[in-house]
C-alpha positions as CSV (number, residue, x, y, z in Angstrom):
1,X,38.4,15.6,-29.1
2,X,35.9,12.9,-29.7
3,X,38.0,10.5,-27.5
4,X,38.0,13.0,-24.7
5,X,34.3,13.6,-25.0
6,X,33.7,9.9,-24.9
7,X,35.9,9.5,-21.9
8,X,34.0,12.2,-20.0
9,X,30.7,10.6,-21.0
10,X,31.9,7.2,-19.9
11,X,33.1,8.7,-16.6
12,X,29.8,10.4,-16.1
13,X,27.9,7.2,-16.9
14,X,30.0,5.3,-14.4
15,X,29.3,7.8,-11.7
16,X,25.6,7.9,-12.5
17,X,25.5,4.1,-12.4
18,X,27.4,4.1,-9.1
19,X,25.0,6.6,-7.6
20,X,22.1,4.5,-8.8
21,X,23.5,1.5,-7.1
22,X,24.0,3.4,-3.9
23,X,20.4,4.7,-4.2
24,X,19.1,1.2,-4.8
25,X,21.1,-0.1,-1.8
26,X,19.8,2.7,0.4
27,X,16.2,1.9,-0.7
28,X,16.7,-1.8,0.0
29,X,18.1,-1.1,3.4
30,X,15.0,0.9,4.4
31,X,12.5,-1.3,2.6
32,X,9.6,-2.5,4.8
33,X,7.0,-5.1,3.7
34,X,4.1,-3.5,1.8
35,X,1.4,-4.3,4.4
36,X,3.2,-1.9,6.8
37,X,3.1,1.0,4.4
38,X,-0.5,2.0,5.1
39,X,-0.9,0.3,8.5
40,X,-2.1,2.3,11.6
41,X,-2.9,-0.9,13.6
42,X,-0.3,-3.6,14.0
43,X,-0.4,-7.0,15.8
44,X,3.0,-8.6,16.3
45,X,3.0,-12.3,17.3
46,X,6.4,-13.5,18.7
47,X,7.5,-17.0,19.6
48,X,10.8,-18.0,21.3
49,X,11.8,-20.3,18.4
50,X,10.2,-21.7,15.2
51,X,9.1,-24.9,16.9
52,X,7.2,-23.1,19.7
53,X,3.5,-23.3,20.2
54,X,3.1,-20.7,22.9
55,X,3.4,-17.1,21.7
56,X,3.1,-13.5,22.8
57,X,0.8,-11.0,21.1
58,X,1.8,-7.3,21.0
59,X,-0.5,-4.6,19.7
60,X,0.6,-1.2,18.4
61,X,-1.0,1.8,16.8
62,X,-0.1,5.1,15.2
63,X,-2.0,8.2,14.1
64,X,-1.1,8.0,10.4
65,X,1.1,5.9,8.1
66,X,3.5,8.8,7.9
67,X,4.0,8.6,11.7
68,X,7.2,6.7,12.3
69,X,6.4,6.2,16.0
70,X,4.4,3.2,16.9
71,X,2.8,3.2,20.4
72,X,1.7,0.1,22.3
73,X,-2.1,-0.3,22.4
74,X,-2.1,-2.7,25.3
75,X,0.2,-5.0,27.3
76,X,1.7,-8.2,25.8
77,X,-0.8,-11.1,26.0
78,X,-0.6,-14.8,25.6
79,X,-1.3,-16.4,22.2
80,X,-0.7,-19.7,20.4
81,X,0.4,-20.6,16.9
82,X,0.5,-23.8,14.9
83,X,0.9,-27.2,16.7
84,X,4.3,-27.6,14.9
85,X,5.3,-23.9,15.4
86,X,5.9,-21.5,12.6
87,X,7.6,-21.6,9.2
88,X,8.6,-18.8,6.8
89,X,5.9,-17.9,4.2
90,X,7.1,-18.5,0.7
91,X,7.1,-14.7,0.1
92,X,9.5,-14.2,3.1
93,X,11.7,-17.3,2.6
94,X,14.6,-15.0,1.6
95,X,14.8,-14.0,5.3
96,X,15.1,-17.5,6.4
97,X,18.4,-19.1,7.5
98,X,19.6,-22.6,6.7
99,X,17.6,-25.1,8.6
100,X,14.6,-22.8,9.3
101,X,11.4,-24.3,7.9
102,X,9.3,-22.9,5.0
103,X,5.5,-23.0,5.4
104,X,3.8,-25.7,3.2
105,X,0.2,-27.0,3.0
106,X,-0.7,-29.3,5.9
107,X,2.5,-28.9,7.9
108,X,0.6,-27.4,11.0
109,X,2.9,-24.4,11.0
110,X,1.8,-20.8,11.1
111,X,3.3,-18.7,8.3
112,X,6.0,-16.3,9.4
113,X,6.1,-12.8,7.8
114,X,4.0,-9.7,7.6
115,X,0.5,-9.7,6.2
116,X,-2.6,-7.5,5.9
117,X,-5.6,-8.2,8.2
118,X,-8.5,-8.0,5.8
119,X,-11.5,-8.1,8.1
120,X,-13.5,-9.8,10.8
121,X,-15.8,-12.9,10.5
122,X,-17.9,-15.0,12.8
123,X,-20.9,-17.3,13.2
124,X,-23.0,-14.5,14.8
125,X,-23.5,-11.2,13.0
126,X,-21.8,-8.2,14.4
127,X,-22.2,-4.5,13.3
128,X,-18.6,-4.2,12.1
129,X,-17.2,-2.9,8.9
130,X,-16.5,-5.7,6.3
131,X,-17.8,-8.3,8.7
132,X,-18.5,-11.7,7.1
133,X,-21.1,-13.9,8.7
134,X,-20.3,-17.6,8.2
135,X,-23.2,-19.7,6.9
136,X,-23.5,-23.3,8.1
137,X,-22.7,-25.7,5.3
138,X,-22.0,-22.9,2.9
139,X,-18.9,-21.0,4.1
140,X,-16.0,-23.2,2.9
141,X,-12.3,-22.4,2.9
142,X,-10.5,-24.2,0.0
143,X,-7.4,-26.0,1.1
144,X,-6.8,-28.0,-2.2
145,X,-3.9,-26.5,-4.1
146,X,-5.4,-28.0,-7.3
147,X,-8.4,-25.6,-7.0
148,X,-8.6,-22.2,-8.7
149,X,-10.0,-21.0,-5.3
150,X,-7.1,-22.2,-3.2
151,X,-6.9,-20.3,0.1
152,X,-10.2,-18.5,-0.5
153,X,-13.5,-18.6,1.5
154,X,-16.2,-19.5,-1.0
155,X,-19.9,-20.2,-1.0
156,X,-20.5,-23.9,-1.5
157,X,-22.6,-23.1,-4.6
158,X,-19.5,-21.8,-6.5
159,X,-17.5,-25.0,-6.0
160,X,-17.7,-27.9,-8.4
161,X,-16.1,-30.2,-5.9
162,X,-15.8,-30.2,-2.1
163,X,-12.5,-31.9,-2.1
164,X,-10.2,-30.1,0.3
165,X,-12.9,-27.6,1.4
166,X,-13.2,-26.9,5.1
167,X,-16.7,-26.0,6.4
168,X,-15.7,-23.2,8.7
169,X,-18.8,-23.5,10.8
170,X,-17.8,-27.0,11.8
171,X,-14.8,-25.7,13.6
172,X,-15.8,-24.2,17.0
173,X,-12.5,-22.1,17.2
174,X,-13.7,-20.2,14.1
175,X,-16.8,-18.8,15.8
176,X,-14.9,-15.5,15.9
177,X,-12.0,-14.5,13.9
178,X,-10.1,-12.2,11.5
179,X,-9.0,-13.0,8.0
180,X,-5.3,-12.9,7.3
181,X,-4.6,-11.8,3.7
182,X,-2.0,-14.6,3.1
183,X,-0.6,-15.3,-0.4
184,X,-1.3,-19.1,-0.6
185,X,0.5,-19.7,-3.9
186,X,-1.0,-22.9,-5.2
187,X,1.9,-23.9,-7.3
188,X,4.2,-23.9,-4.3
189,X,1.5,-25.5,-1.9
190,X,2.4,-22.6,0.3
191,X,-0.5,-23.1,2.8
192,X,-4.0,-21.8,3.0
193,X,-6.9,-20.5,5.1
194,X,-4.8,-18.5,7.6
195,X,-6.8,-16.7,10.3
196,X,-6.6,-15.2,13.8
197,X,-9.2,-16.9,15.8
198,X,-10.3,-18.3,19.2
199,X,-8.0,-20.7,20.9
200,X,-8.8,-24.1,22.5
201,X,-6.5,-23.3,25.4
202,X,-3.4,-21.3,26.0
203,X,-1.2,-24.4,25.4
204,X,-3.0,-26.0,22.5
205,X,-1.6,-25.4,19.0
206,X,-3.7,-24.7,15.9
207,X,-3.8,-26.1,12.4
208,X,-1.4,-23.4,11.3
209,X,-3.1,-20.2,12.4
210,X,-2.9,-17.7,15.3
211,X,-5.2,-18.0,18.2
212,X,-6.0,-16.0,21.4
213,X,-8.7,-16.0,24.1
214,X,-12.2,-15.4,22.7
215,X,-12.7,-12.1,24.6
216,X,-9.5,-10.8,22.9
217,X,-10.7,-11.8,19.5
218,X,-13.8,-9.8,20.1
219,X,-11.8,-6.8,21.1
220,X,-9.4,-7.1,18.1
221,X,-12.3,-7.3,15.7
222,X,-13.4,-3.9,16.8
223,X,-9.9,-2.5,17.0
224,X,-8.7,-3.4,13.5
225,X,-11.8,-1.6,12.1
226,X,-10.3,1.7,13.3
227,X,-7.6,1.7,10.6
228,X,-5.6,-0.3,8.1
229,X,-4.4,-3.3,10.0
230,X,-1.4,-5.7,9.7
231,X,-0.1,-8.7,11.5
232,X,3.6,-9.8,11.8
233,X,4.5,-13.3,12.9
234,X,8.1,-13.8,13.9
235,X,10.5,-15.4,16.3
236,X,11.9,-13.2,19.1
237,X,15.3,-13.0,17.4
238,X,14.2,-12.4,13.8
239,X,12.6,-8.9,14.1
240,X,16.0,-7.4,13.2
241,X,15.8,-9.1,9.8
242,X,13.1,-6.7,8.9
243,X,15.4,-3.7,9.0
244,X,13.9,-2.1,12.0
245,X,10.4,-2.1,10.4
246,X,8.8,-3.7,13.4
247,X,8.5,-1.8,16.7
248,X,9.4,-4.8,18.9
249,X,12.4,-5.5,21.1
250,X,12.5,-9.1,22.3
251,X,14.5,-8.1,25.4
252,X,12.0,-5.4,26.5
253,X,8.4,-6.4,26.2
254,X,7.3,-4.1,29.1
255,X,4.1,-2.1,28.7
256,X,4.3,1.6,29.4
257,X,1.6,3.2,27.4
258,X,-2.1,3.8,28.2
259,X,-4.3,1.0,26.7
260,X,-6.6,2.1,23.9
261,X,-7.7,-1.5,23.5
262,X,-9.8,-2.6,26.4
263,X,-8.0,-4.7,29.0
264,X,-8.7,-8.3,29.7
265,X,-11.3,-9.1,32.4
266,X,-9.1,-9.7,35.4
267,X,-11.4,-12.5,36.5
268,X,-10.4,-14.4,33.4
269,X,-6.7,-14.1,33.8
270,X,-4.9,-16.8,35.8
271,X,-2.1,-15.8,38.2
272,X,0.3,-17.5,35.8
273,X,-0.9,-15.3,32.9
274,X,-0.7,-12.2,35.1
275,X,2.9,-13.0,35.9
276,X,3.6,-13.5,32.2
277,X,2.2,-10.1,31.2
278,X,4.3,-8.4,33.9
279,X,7.6,-9.8,32.5
């Protein structure tokens, strides 16, 4: 009797374990990066390949995080990434394939992955939620992996040494921008001081950040304040690696929704850019 009871128990345990494994597999197959869970505003930056500098920016929105349907907030627009292209952030390196670069400090690559946008900043004060006004000679972003403040924007008075500290007000492209909540991971030298900011031109790469035209940065600063906001940085063929978490189809970037984000000033769009946006 005991043997039979034990056999039943073992059989039940095996079934329970199997069900648990199936449940875990189902959860894994539908898992989306945490920054997407609460997001109601989403910026997707796509590049043709991991060595490309020229990129396309897509903006999406939804009413609530429970809404599975993302709607385009405007047409695709030109953007640029790092002067060496992009590389998988350490926290997303499991999605990388053999030969695809991993982001490291100083490699001039923009980190690929999905990250929260934590707020706007600039050299001139704006009446926006969580806005950070940069102070000349005081607003420093720490790029030294040996520092306890690696990847953080600190007041100069809190730093014992200025080694590897970037004075943000000395970089004209940072006159307007948005902080990317990027896990810099000092032990891995995973990269630091990642922002969305003003570009030098539509063909000039950055130090490892995302950049768009200044008028669009201004609009995006307002737009992200309307909800929890996230940015995804990917190549056109890697969206599928996110298990359909991202509302982007590389083969169909057409815009067919009313714009809630103000359109670009047509006088500032070149014929070449107009042709790109219509593709």
